[in-house]
Each structure stands twice: as C-alpha cells, then as structure tokens.
C-alpha positions in Angstrom: 0.0 0.0 0.0 1.3 3.4 -0.8 2.4 5.6 2.0 1.1 8.8 0.3 -2.5 9.3 -0.9 -3.6 7.9 -4.2 -4.5 11.0 -6.4 -7.6 10.3 -8.5 -7.3 13.4 -10.6 -10.6 13.1 -12.5 -13.7 11.2 -11.3 -17.4 11.5 -11.9 -18.1 9.6 -8.7 -18.9 11.2 -5.4 -17.6 8.2 -3.4 -14.5 8.7 -1.2 -11.8 6.5 0.3 -9.7 7.4 3.3 -6.4 6.9 1.5 -7.5 8.7 -1.8 -7.7 12.3 -2.9 -10.5 12.3 -5.4 -11.1 15.3 -7.6 -14.8 15.3 -8.5 -15.6 16.6 -12.0 -18.7 18.8 -12.2 -20.2 19.2 -15.6 -22.2 22.4 -16.0 -25.7 21.7 -17.3 -25.6 18.0 -16.1 -24.4 17.5 -12.6 -25.5 18.7 -9.2 -23.4 21.2 -7.2 -20.1 19.6 -6.3 -18.9 18.6 -2.9 -15.3 18.5 -1.6 -12.4 19.1 -4.0 -13.6 19.5 -7.6 -13.0 20.7 -11.1 -15.8 22.3 -13.1 -16.3 22.9 -16.8 -18.7 22.9 -19.8 -18.3 19.6 -21.5 -18.7 19.7 -25.3 -21.6 17.2 -25.0 -23.6 19.4 -22.7 -23.3 22.9 -24.2 -26.7 24.6 -24.1 -26.9 25.9 -27.6 -29.5 28.5 -26.7 -27.8 29.8 -23.5 -24.0 29.2 -23.5 -23.4 32.5 -21.9 -25.6 31.5 -18.9 -23.6 28.3 -18.6 -20.3 30.3 -18.6 -21.6 32.6 -15.9 -22.6 29.6 -13.8 -19.2 28.1 -14.4 -17.4 31.3 -13.3 -19.2 31.3 -10.0 -18.2 27.6 -9.3 -14.7 28.1 -10.7 -14.1 31.0 -8.3 -14.6 28.7 -5.3 -11.4 27.8 -3.4 -12.2 24.1 -3.6 -12.3 24.3 -7.4 -8.8 23.4 -8.5 -9.2 23.3 -12.3 -11.4 24.4 -15.2 -12.8 21.3 -17.1 -13.4 19.0 -18.3 -13.8 21.1 -21.4 -12.7 20.8 -25.0 -13.6 19.4 -28.4 -15.3 16.2 -29.6 -15.6 15.3 -33.3 -18.0 12.4 -32.7 -20.6 13.9 -30.3 -21.9 17.2 -29.0 -22.8 20.6 -30.4 -21.6 22.2 -33.7 -17.8 22.5 -34.1 -17.8 26.3 -34.1 -19.8 26.5 -30.9 -17.6 23.9 -29.2 -14.6 26.0 -30.1 -16.2 29.2 -28.9 -17.1 27.8 -25.5 -13.8 26.0 -25.2 -11.9 29.2 -25.9 -14.0 31.1 -23.3 -13.0 28.5 -20.7 -9.4 28.9 -21.7 -9.7 32.6 -21.0 -11.4 31.9 -17.7 -8.6 29.5 -16.6 -6.1 32.2 -17.4 -8.0 34.9 -15.5 -8.4 32.6 -12.4 -4.9 31.2 -12.7 -6.2 27.6 -12.7 -5.2 24.8 -14.9 -7.4 23.2 -17.6 -8.6 19.6 -17.8 -9.2 18.9 -21.5 -11.5 16.4 -23.2 -10.5 15.7 -26.8 -11.9 13.2 -29.3 -10.3 13.3 -32.7 -9.7 17.1 -32.6 -6.2 17.3 -31.2 -5.0 19.8 -33.9 -8.0 22.1 -33.1 -7.4 21.9 -29.4 -3.8 22.9 -29.9 -5.0 25.8 -32.2 -7.4 27.1 -29.5 -4.6 27.0 -26.9 -2.2 28.8 -29.1 -4.8 31.3 -30.3 -5.6 32.3 -26.7 -1.8 32.3 -26.0 -2.5 30.1 -23.0 0.5 29.8 -20.8 -1.1 28.0 -17.9 -0.8 24.3 -17.2 -3.3 21.9 -18.8 -4.0 18.2 -18.7 -5.3 16.0 -21.5 -7.4 13.5 -19.7 -8.4 9.9 -20.5 -5.4 9.3 -22.9 -6.0 6.3 -25.1 -5.4 7.6 -28.6 -2.9 7.0 -31.5 0.4 8.2 -30.1 0.8 10.5 -33.1 -2.1 12.6 -31.9 -0.3 13.8 -28.8 3.2 14.4 -30.3 2.7 18.1 -30.7 1.9 18.3 -26.9 4.9 16.3 -25.7 7.4 19.2 -26.0 5.1 21.7 -24.2 6.3 22.3 -20.6 2.8 23.2 -19.5 1.2 19.9 -20.9 0.3 17.0 -18.7 -1.5 13.7 -19.4 -3.9 11.6 -17.4 -4.6 7.9 -17.8 -7.6 5.8 -16.7 -8.7 2.3 -17.0 -7.4 1.9 -20.5 -4.0 1.2 -19.1 -5.5 -2.0 -17.7 -5.8 -3.3 -21.2 -2.6 -4.9 -22.5 -1.5 -3.4 -25.8 -3.7 -0.4 -25.6 -2.6 3.0 -26.9 -2.8 4.2 -23.3 -0.3 1.6 -22.2 2.0 2.4 -25.1 2.0 6.2 -24.4 2.1 5.8 -20.6 5.2 3.6 -20.8 7.1 6.2 -22.9 6.2 9.3 -20.9 8.2 10.8 -18.1 6.3 10.1 -14.8 6.6 13.8 -14.0 4.1 14.5 -16.8 1.5 11.9 -15.7 -1.7 11.6 -13.6 -4.1 8.7 -13.1 -7.9 8.8 -13.0 -11.1 6.7 -13.0 -13.2 9.1 -15.1 -16.7 7.6 -15.2 -15.7 4.1 -14.4 -16.4 2.3 -11.1 -12.9 0.8 -11.0 -10.9 1.3 -7.8 -8.2 3.9 -8.5 -5.7 1.6 -6.7 -6.1 -0.9 -9.5 -5.0 1.7 -12.0 -2.0 2.6 -9.9 -0.9 -1.0 -9.5 -1.0 -1.6 -13.2 0.6 1.7 -14.0 3.4 1.0 -11.6 4.0 -2.3 -13.3 4.1 -0.7 -16.7 6.7 1.8 -15.6 8.8 -0.7 -13.6 8.2 1.3 -10.4 6.9 0.5 -7.0 3.4 1.7 -6.2 5.0 3.9 -3.5 7.3 5.5 -6.0 4.5 6.2 -8.5 2.1 7.6 -5.9 4.8 9.8 -4.5 5.6 11.1 -8.0 1.9 11.8 -8.8 1.5 13.6 -5.6 4.5 15.8 -6.5 2.9 16.4 -9.9 -0.4 17.3 -8.2 1.3 19.9 -6.0 3.0 21.4 -9.0 0.0 21.6 -11.3 -3.0 21.9 -9.1 -1.7 24.6 -6.7 -5.2 25.4 -5.4 -5.5 21.9 -4.0 -2.2 21.6 -2.2 -3.6 22.0 1.3 -6.2 19.4 0.6 -3.5 16.7 0.5 -2.8 16.9 4.2 
C-alpha cells in the first residue's frame, strides 16, 4: 500500500476513500453542485446551444470557489456534441477563464487534437493543462509532448494490454503523468498497481511522483493533500 495518498485526478463519482484524494468533476448543465475538492467545466456534449453565456456565468461562480482546482473537463469532440464552431467558442471562453483565475485546464479531446492545440495557441494560454483519458494514437499527442505546460492523465485503458494508453504511458516521463477513473467504477488503486507495473516502479514511487505532480500543477488543491 502506498504511504502517500492515491490521487484520482478526474472522477465522476462522489464516493470517497480514506487513502485517496479524489477530484470530482462537475459538468455544468448536467451535474448537481459539487462537494469536496472538484473541477468544473462545460463539456462539449452538454453545451446549451441557446444559453451558452448563462452556462459560462454559472461556471465562473463555481470556478471561483477555493475548492475548485481546475477548469474542465472542457474541450472538443468530433463524434458527439454541439456544432464544431460552438464547441470551439465555448472552449476558448473556458481557456480565457482559466487564465484569468490562474487555474489549470482539464481537456476532453476526441479526434480534434489539432483544433485543441490551435485554440490554446490562439488564446496564448501559458497555464498548465492536462489532456485526460489518454487512449489515442500516439501520433495525436506528439505536438503536446514538448510543451512544458502539458500533462497527461490515464484511466482504466492502461489495464488493457497493448492499448494505446499503455504504449503512451510507458514512454512518458512520470513527471508528466496523472491517473484517474473518469466515469468508471474501478478502484483507482487498480489503475496505480497496473501503471506502476508498466513503468517498472513500485506503487509507492509512483504515488509519490503523482503527488508531486499534483502539488506542481493543481496549486489550489495543495492544502487538501494533508
């Protein structure tokens, strides 16, 4: 068992464990008000096409809370959600909000990695951001690998031998990585055990490194680790 907490950086579950720091993800327009430590964002699947400005106003109130450690998940999805132009507009507004509040971004991206990169560059975003739920062709994230402010989060896909998630996670510096359960009911410890095996590290070493990453990226949540 790890001597430091297991950081579950992105979860849609409200359940808690004594040895886990779980960051609950609140989706504006879908979820109830968050409890505990959380991130908040307008997911591309749940943009209100008639009232996006109202959603952004609601997000700003939540995001200003000290317990909100990040904006997101937000981003772009080619397969589902509102029209591409509206997705980009709402995503760019959330990038601006993250910069204004000095909080990192948690990014959802499905088959629109070039467009996500364009939005970040167009907004000249210098804050830290995390691409979550990584399980894509490794070529898709190559442009992000040299960005000092880019981080990557892996979920239950690393449990699948030969997955893209396993391939990418194995090649990445642990200083750039986080682990999550997203919308799955899997125990985060199972993800840590498998991830440690992939990296040839002990679970203690990996959990210590993820905790250091957490303190570096999610500065608003530092005191919550104690």
